[in-house]
N, C-alpha and C positions, 0 to 999 in steps of 0.2 A: 782296924781302920783302913788298912791298905785294900782289903777284901772289898770293903764298902765303896771305895774310890773306883776300883775296877769294875765292880758291878755297875755303878752309874755310867761309866764310859761306854760299856757295852750295850746298855739298854738302849732301845730305839727311840729316837726322838720324835716327839709329837708335834706337828706344825699347828701353831696356834692362831696364825693370821687366817682370816676368811676372805676367799675369793671375791672380787669386785662384781657387782652385778652388771651384766651386759645390757648395753642399750640397743634396741631394735632399730636399724636403719629405716628412713623414710623413703618410699620408692616414688620417683617423680616420672617413671616411664610412661604411665597411662596419661598424665597431664601433659607431657611433651608430644605424645603421640596425637592426642586430641587437638593440641595446638597447631601441630604440623598439617593435620587434615583440613582444619579450618582454613589455614592459608592457601593450601592447595585448591580448596573449594572456591575461595575467593578469587585466585587467579584463573580459574576455569570459567567463572561467571563474567569476569572481565574481558577475557579473551572471546568468549562467545559473542558478547555484546558488541565489542569493537571491531573485530576482524570477520564478521559475518558467519560465525558458526564454527569456523576451524579452531582447533586448539594447538597453539604452539607454545611448549613450556618456555623454552629460552626467550622467545620474541615477548611473551607475556612479562617475563621478569624484567626485560629491559624497558618495558612501558612503565615500570614503577619507579623510573628516575634513579636507577642504580648505575653509576658512571662506568664501573669495572665491566658491566655487561652489555655495554653498548655495542661492542664490536663482535657479539655473538652472531653467528650466521642465522639467516632466516630461512628454515627448512620446511616451512608449511606447504602443503599443496595449494592453498589458497594464495593467489598473487596480492602483493601490497597495493593499496590504493594508489592509482597513478596521481602524479602531482600536476595540478592543473597548469597550463602555461599562463604567465603574466600577460595580459592584454593591456596595450597602451593606445589611447586615442590619437588618431593622426598618423599612425604606422602601420604598414601591413608587414608583419613579421612571420618569415617562413617557419614552418612547424618544427624544423630541425634546429633552431637557434635556441640555445640553453637558456634557462630561467636566470642563470647568473648574469649573462649578457643582457637579458630583458631589464634586470634590476638596474645595471649600470646605464642603460639608455634612459630608464625612467628617471635616474637621479643626475642626468648629465647638466653639467652647468652650461649657461648661455654661452655661445661663442663670442670671443672677444673680438674687437674691431680688427680687421685684417689690413695689414700695411701693404698697399699696392702702389705706393708713391715711388718716384725717382725714375731716372732715365734708363736704367738697366732692366732687362726682361724680368717681368714678375709673373707672368701667366704663359703657361703652354697649353695650347689647344691641340687636340689630336683626336684621332678615331681609331679604335681597335677594329671596329666592322666599318671599314670604309666605303663599301658599295651598297649600304643600306638606301633604298629609294622609296618613295611615297606613291600615292594614287595618282596614276596619270592624267594629266590635262593637257589640252591643246598647247599650251605654253611650255609643258614640260612632259613630250612625248618622247621618252627614251627608249634606247635599244637595250633588251633585257640581257642581263648577264647572270641569270638565275631568277628564283622567285623573288619579286619585289627587291631586285638588285639591278645596279647599273654601274658601269665603270666611268660613266660619263660624269665628271665632277660637278659640272654645272647643274645636274639634276639629281644629285643623291645628298647624302648627309654632309659631304665636304662643303657644298654651298652654304649650309646652315651654319657650319663652324667658322666659315669665312666671314658671313656676315656678323657674327659674334665678335671676331677679332677686329673687324673694321669699326663696329660701334664702340667697343672698349677703347680703341686707339684714339679714334676722332672725336667722339663726344665726351669721353671721361678722362682722357689723357693718360691712361695705363698702357705700359709697354708690354705688348703681347706678341707671342709668337704662335704660328698656326703651322702644324705639320700635317701634310697631306699624303704621308706614306700609306700605301696599300698593305695592310698586315695580314689580309686574309689568305692569301696563297702562301703555301701550297694546300693548306687545310683550314677550314673555318674555325674548327674546334680548337685549334692551338693558337688563334689569333693574339691571346694575351701574352704568350710567352715571346711574341715578336714586338708588340707594342710597348712591353717593360723595357726592352732594350733600347728602343727609341727614346723612352723618357730617361733612361739612365744616361744615354749619350748627350741628351739636351742638359741634364743637370750637371754632368761633368764640364760641359762647354760654357754654361751659364749658371754659376753658383747662386746668383740672385735669384733664380726662379723659386717661388713659394707655393704657387697654386697650379694645379694640374687638373684641366677639365676635359674629359673623354665624352665627346658628344655622339650620341646614339639616336636611333629611331627604333621605338618599341615594336612589338609584334602584335597584330590585332589578336583578341583572345577568342574570338568566335570564328565563324565561317570567313572565307576570303571576302572582304566588303565589296559591295556591287556599286556603291556610291560614297562619297565623303561623309565622314561621320564623327561622333564624339568630339566636338569643338564648342567654344564658346564664342559669342559676338560681343566685341568691346569697341565702343565708338563706330559701329557699322562695319567692323572688320571681323572675318572668321579668324580665330586664332586657335592653334593647336594646344593641347593642355601638356603641361610639364610634369616630370616626375624625376626624383632623385633616388638612386640605388646606393646603399651602403653596405659593403661587406665587412663581416666580423672576422673573417680569417680562420674560422673554426673548422673549415673544410666539410667535404660531404660526409666524411666518415668520423668526424668529431676530434680527429687527431691534430689538426691545426697545421699550418705552415711554419716553416723555420723561421721565417721573418714575418712578424704579425703587423697588421696595420694598427694605426691609432684610430680605431673605429669610433670612439667617443668624441674625438675631436672633429673627425670627418662629418659625423652625424650632427654635431652641434652647427658646424658651418652650413650643411644642407638644410637643417631646421630653420636656420636664421633666414635664408635665403626664400625658402618656401613660405615662411610666415610674411615676408615682405611682398612677395607675389600674391598671396591670399588677400592682402589689402586692396589690390586693384579689383579682383573678382575671385571670390572663393573657388569657382570652378576651373579656374585657370590652372590650378595644380591638383595633383592626385597625391594620396598619401605617399609619404616615404617608404620605400621598400627595403627591408633589412633581410640580407641572406647570408648563408654561410661562406661564400666565396670570399676571395681576396680582391679581385678586379684591379690588381696593381696598385691599391690604394695604401700600399706600405711605404711608397716613395716619399711621401710627404704627410704632414698632419692637415693638409688642405687640399685633399683630393676630391674631386667631385665626378661622379658619373650621372650624366643627365639624359633622360629620354625625351627628346623633342617631338611629341606626338608619335603616332604609329602609322602603319601603312594602310589605315583607313582615312588618314589626313592627306591634304595635297602639300606640296612644297611650299604653295603660298601661304597656306595656313600655318606651316612650321616656321617660315621666314618672318611672319607677323608676331610669332610668339618670342622671338629672339630680341625684339625691342624691349620687352618686359624683363627678360632674363638678364640682358646686359644692365639694365637699371637696377635690378635687385642686387647683382654682383657689386656694382659700384656702391650701392646702399651698405653693404657688409663692409666695404673699404672706408666707409665714414666719408665718401665724397658727397658733399651737400648740393652741388649743382653740377651739371655737365658742362663741359668747355663749348666755346663757340656760339654761345648765346641760345642753345637749344633749351627747351623747356624740360623739367622732369616729368617721367610718365605717372609718377604717383607721389604722394606726400606721406612720409613716415609717420 
């Protein structure tokens, strides 16, 4: 018996379980590869049709509205399509004004009524370019101090500013200051750096000031005029045309100034006055001109730079335009009738 048990223990065991049958895995490689090349082909066709023949993989991916890819650089040799500038009727906008500014101008709300009431000074009239002069006439045959310039205040832009101040005071009861400082010396190109000091000095002395009007004479765009030109005739009088300039403060390089103007408010005020003047005669006003300069228009949200005619106009034509400008400013202030029994120049 013992021999039998020992023999059984020493005998090799026979494995009776049958190994499981292996399942062959399915290969998805060809399917994924085909899908990948189909997507790549779709991207290629999209890029060719949209970007004019050049294929840029990253840019094509970003065009599929994948947010994480929006910041990928555009490295294609083909330049992206330039964005067309927004054009606004009634405004001449300099080419370097950004589209963001254009959109704000397009959506600017109407200017609210300006409060110019009270005995304290409300308006400062000044001249950054003080010696600007007009086409000579027998009544205004001045001594030249440069091309189309004279230091004789009775024959240059100062006379225009003085008439505006007088009309606003006497006919509309508005308290106005008129500064006649010559800001041009020692260099014309730096006049604004001196006129802004004048503005700040007046603002510190008269905190009631709210509106600042820089009165200019524009330059003729063509050859030097040989005779008076570019004016309108209203009630038998020759009248120079008016134009407002609004500065955005973006600067020539696009970096902007440290203290930016409220260009939207300044534009809204210029637009309100321009529209009032156009009711008299559409040709009395030119399109508002928007430029990237600042023109000291950061001092207040009621800053106006007005070009009263140009050097192709006579001083008489410029002075005739001031009657209408004064009335339009009073209109913006909500003054229904001028004082002293004078009649309004136009009906709103």
